[in-house]
Each structure stands twice: as structure tokens, then as C-alpha cells.
N, C-alpha and C positions, 0 to 999 in steps of 0.2 A: 059878470060872466063874459060880456063882450070884451072887456079890457083884458081878461085872461086869454081869450082867443086871439086878440090882436097881438099881444105879447108873444104868444106861441108862434104865430105866423111870422112875426118880425125875426125871431130867433131862427126859424127855419130858413128864411130868405138869406139871412146873413151867412148861415152855414153853407147854403147852396152857392152863394157868391164866392165864398172862401175856397170851396172845392173847385169851382170853375177857374178862378184865378191861378191856383196852384197847378191845375191841369194845363193852363196856358203857358205857365213858366216851364213846365216839363217839356212841352212841345217846343218852346223857344230854345231850350238847352239842346234839343235834338237837331236843331238846324245846322246849316253848314258853318264851319269855322273859317277863319282867315286863310288857313293853309289848304282849304278844299275839303277837309274831313269834317266830321261832326264834332260838336263840343264833347259828346260822350266819348269819342275816340281819344280826345286829348287827355281826359282823365284816365283812360286805360293805358296811355303811353307812360304816365307817371307811375303806374303800378309795377311792382317788381316782376321781372321775367325770369323764368326758370328753364333750364335745358335738361333733357333726360340723360341720366348717366348710363352709358352703355357698359362700361367695365371699370373696375378699380384694381390696380395691381400694386401690391406693396413693393417698395424699392428698398433693398437691403445693401449694406456695405460691410465687407469683411475687414475686420480690424485685427492687426497683429500686435500682441502685447508681449514683447520680449522680456524675459526675466532670467536671472542667474540662479542656478541650482548648485549648491556646494555641498560636498561631503568630505569627511576625513577618512583617509585610508592609511593603514599601517603598511609601510614599505620596509622590506628587509634588504640591507646592503651588506655585501661581503667586503670586508676591509682588504684593500690590495696589499699583498705581502711586500715587505721591505726587501726581502731577498728572494726574488721570483724564481731563481734557478737553484735555490737551497744550497748555495756554496758553503755557507757557514756550518750547516748541519752535516754536510758531507765531510768537510775538513775536520771538524771536531770528532766525528765518528771514526774517520780514518786514523787520526792520531791515537785515539783511545784504543782502537782495534789493533793498531801496530804495537802499542805498548803492551797490550795483553799477549799478543802473539810472540813478542820478544821474550816473554817470561817462560815460554814453553821451549823445550828441547835445547839442543846445543849444536854448534857447527852450522852446516848447510841446512839442517832441519830448523834451526832457529831463524834463519833468514827466510826460509819458506813460510814458517809460522808467522813471522812479522808481516810479510807481504800478504798472506791470506787474512790475517787479522785486520790489516789496514783496509783491504778491499771489503771485507765483511762489515767492518765498523763504519766505513764510508757509506755503504749502502744503507745500513741501519740508521745512521744519522740523517741521511737524506729522507728516508721514510718518516722518521719521527718529526722532522721539521715540517714535512708536507702535511701530516695530520694536524699539527698545531696551526698551521697557516689557514687551512680550510675552516677551522672552527671559529675564526675571528669574523663574526658577523655583528652588525648593529641594526636596530630597528628604530625607525622614526615615523612620526605621524605627519603626513602631508595632506594639505587641503587641495582638492581638485574641483574646479568650477566649470560648468558648461552653461551655455546660453540656450534656453528653451523658449520657443514661440508658442504662446497661448493665443489661439485665434478665437474670435467671437464675431457674431454678426449683429449689426445695429440697424434698426429701422430708421431710415432717413426721410421718408415721405411716401406719397402715393401718386402713381401715374393714373390720372383720371381721364378716361375717354368719354366724351359727351356729344350728344347730337342736338344741334340748334338750327332750326329752319333748313333742315335737310343736309347740313354740313356737319361732318364729324371732326372734332378737334381733340387734342390731348393737352393736358396741363398737369404740372406737378403741384400737389398740395401737401400741406403738413398734416392733414387729417382725412379720414374717409368721409366724403360728403353724404353718403347714403344714396337714395334713388334719384335725387335731382340736385342741380347746382344753380345758384343764382348767377345770371349773366347781365352785363350792361353793354349794350351796343354789340352783342355777339362775343364779348370777352368775358371770361369767367371772373366773378368777384368772389374772393375767398369768403365763404359764409358757411354757416352751419345748417344749410337747408336740408331738410330730411323728407 
């Protein structure tokens, strides 16, 4: 029984010494470091630092996409007359009217009938040629193309305003960082900090 009690006391002393030594080491870590801070401060300096995001504004760019739109249209053309003043129709009508007028009457009446026939025939020939010239039209299909601009907006990034150690800065990022952004020496590091 005495041996068991001695063993238990030995184990308890070893445990107490271990706790005491670890406590001393912890206090030694808390002591001043070479730069005047504590050793605990130097481990915090290696920890990532975050700045508070004040606002996030999406940045958009307007893009013009020109394209051609073509369509076919039926166009009617009037063929220009070969005899614009209708001289041929007038002349043919006058000759025909004069010949017919010459067949009527005799003497001076025949001359008057020939002149009246020539005048009437010339007028009739002119009108007949005019009606035929206006009827000469052709239709063709023509392709007309116009350039149309299709505009669209494209998201190109985010202007992120953040506050770090009382100073507000802005940086453009390719994503929305959320509530906080990782910083290194006061400069943002592109990260996915949320």
C-alpha cells in the first residue's frame, strides 16, 4: 500500500512540475521581444489583417455592337421614253389625219378637210403615244442595308471603398469582397474575405 501511495505522489509531483514549467514558458513568451514589443505581438503581426468595407459600387461599361440589317424592297422604275416630245406619234397621226381629210369634199373644202384631218390626227397620235409611254414601267428587287448599333452593358469590376486604421481608400476589384477585405501593410490584397 505504501508503494502505491508513493507512486501516486510521484505522478502528482511530475504533473505539478510539468504545469509549472509550461506556465513559465508562457510567461517567457509574453516578455519583451527584440523590437520592444512582446513575443505575443509578433505572432499577431503575422496574422492576416482585414479592413472594413464601406461601400461596393459595380462598374459597368457600355459596349456598342454594330451590325447590318438588310431587306429586299421592290422598286418600280418608269422607262424613260425614247421620243420624249412624242414627235413620231404626232407626225404619223398628222399624216394619217391629212390622208383621211383629203378623201372628203372637193376644191377648197378638200384642202380644209385635209388641214383639219392633219391637225386632228396629229393631236390623236400625240395622245396615243403619250399613253403608251407612261405604261412602260419595270419592277426590280433592290437590297437596302442599314447599320444598327446594339448597345449592351458589361460588368468590368467593383470600386470597393474600405476603411483601415481610420483611413478610407478605394480599390477596383474583379469581385465583390463582402463585409471585409484582406490588407497587407495598408494595401488591399485581392482575396475572398467575407
